[in-house]
N, C-alpha and C positions, 0 to 999 in steps of 0.2 A: 688401624695402626695406631698405638699409642707412643704421644709426646714426650709424656713423662710420666712419674710414680711419685706418689706425694705419701709417707708415712709420717704418724701421728709418733714421738719418740719421747721419754722422759728421762730428765738426766739423771743416772746413777750415782757417778761421781766426778767430780772436777778436784782434783788432788794435783798439790805439786808431788811431786816423783820421789825428791830427796831434798835435805835443804842445801841449797846451792845451786840445784838445776835447774836450767831458765827453763823446762818447759812443764806445764801440767797435763794430768792423763783426765782426757774426759771420757766418759764411757756413756751411750745414749743404748734403750732398750725400747721395743716396741710397746706402744699401749695395748693394754688389754682388759675388757670391763665386757662381763656378763651382760644380759638385760633381764629384765622381770615383764611379766604379763605383756609381751609382745611391744614392747616401747624402748626403739634402740635410741640410744644416747650416742653421741658422735663416738664419744669412746670405744662405744661396743660395734661402731660399724668400721674403725678403723681396726679394731682387733681381731673383727670376723676376715678381714682380709689380710691384714700382718700381724697373724699369733705370735708369731716370733719373732725377733731380729735384734741386733747390736751392733752398734759403731763404735770402734774406739778411734780417737783419735792423740797425738801429740803435738800439743798447740804450745810455742812458744811468744805469742802476738800478748801482751797483758791484757788491753783491751777486750780481745776475743777469749781470754781465761775467764774476765769478767761478765763475760756474757750468758755465758752458762752458768745456771745456779742449779744446784742438787735439790731434785725435786719437781724443779719447771717441766714442763710440757713445751716441746716444739715442736713444729712442721719440717719436715724433711723432703724436700723437693729432688726426686733424681732426673736427670735430663741426659742426653748424650754428649759426649765433649768431643770436640775434633781429636786426632791424634796428635 
């Protein structure tokens, strides 16, 4: 049994929803990349096991908003949380 699942995701959107709103909408999508000549890159391996996925967040923390940059890739680790 696994104790965590890791996905590699790319930031597709980091936009203030409307002028004056306190939050940004952050959209991450799973990284997907094929491979050539049986040479798997890290992106191709992640893409094989998580070919599709999306995470959307509304964030009000200015430092967190600055952390996410469109086009950059991030590791996302899912672990079980207590109730």
